[in-house]
N, C-alpha and C positions, 0 to 999 in steps of 0.2 A: 408446482412452484418451489417446493423445498429442494427438489432435485436440481433445478436451475440455479438456485441460490448456492447450493453446495458446489456445483460446477464452476461457479464464479469465485466463491470464497476460499476454497481449498487451494487452487493454484495461486491465488493472490497471497495467501498465508505463506506458502513455500517461497514465493519470489520476494516477499517482504523480508523473510529471514535471510535470503541471499543478499539482498540490497543492504540490510543491516550490517552484515559481515563485511561487505565491500566498503561501505562508508566508514565504519568505525575501525577498519584496519588502517585507514589513512588519517582519520580525524580523532583527536582526543576530546571527549565530552567536556573536559575542564577548559578547553581552549575556545569553546563556543561563546558567542556574545549576542545580545539582542541587537536590533538594528541601530539603536541609539549608542551602542558601544558598551553598555553595562554588561558585566558577566552574568551568565545564567546561574542563579542561585538554586541549584537542584543537585541531588546526588547523581552519581554516574548511572546507577540503576534506573532512576526516574527518567533520565535523559534517554537511555536505551529503550525503555518501555514506551515513552511518548513518541520517539522516532519510529519504532516498530509499528505502533498503531497508526501513525500518519502514513507510513509507507503502505501498510495494508489497506487503509482506506482509499488512497489514491489509486493503487493497482486494482482494487475491487471495483471502484467507480469506472475505471477504464474498461474492465471486463464487462460490467453491466451495460455500459453504453454500447459496446460491441455487440452484446447479445440482443439488445433492443434494435440496433441497426440491421442485424442479420435476420431478425424475425424468428418465427417459430421453426421454420425449416420444413414443415409438413404442408405448407401451402403450395398449390400448383401455380406455376407462372402463367400469366395471361397469354392467350394465344392470338 
């Protein structure tokens, strides 16, 4: 189980880092606003951290769903 978790979490971690760089190369954290229009009152580092964690969680969830849908892989197909 831990091997499967690492196979999901490690690539998700790397891709979250890539996505973080791509997003914040185009968006300044100080320009972000809540849906109601109020500015987000957090430091840049806090916004970077929360965004990274959100990206990591979404990518890891996608990887976990893929792993579940693929199955274990050692099962023999029905004949």
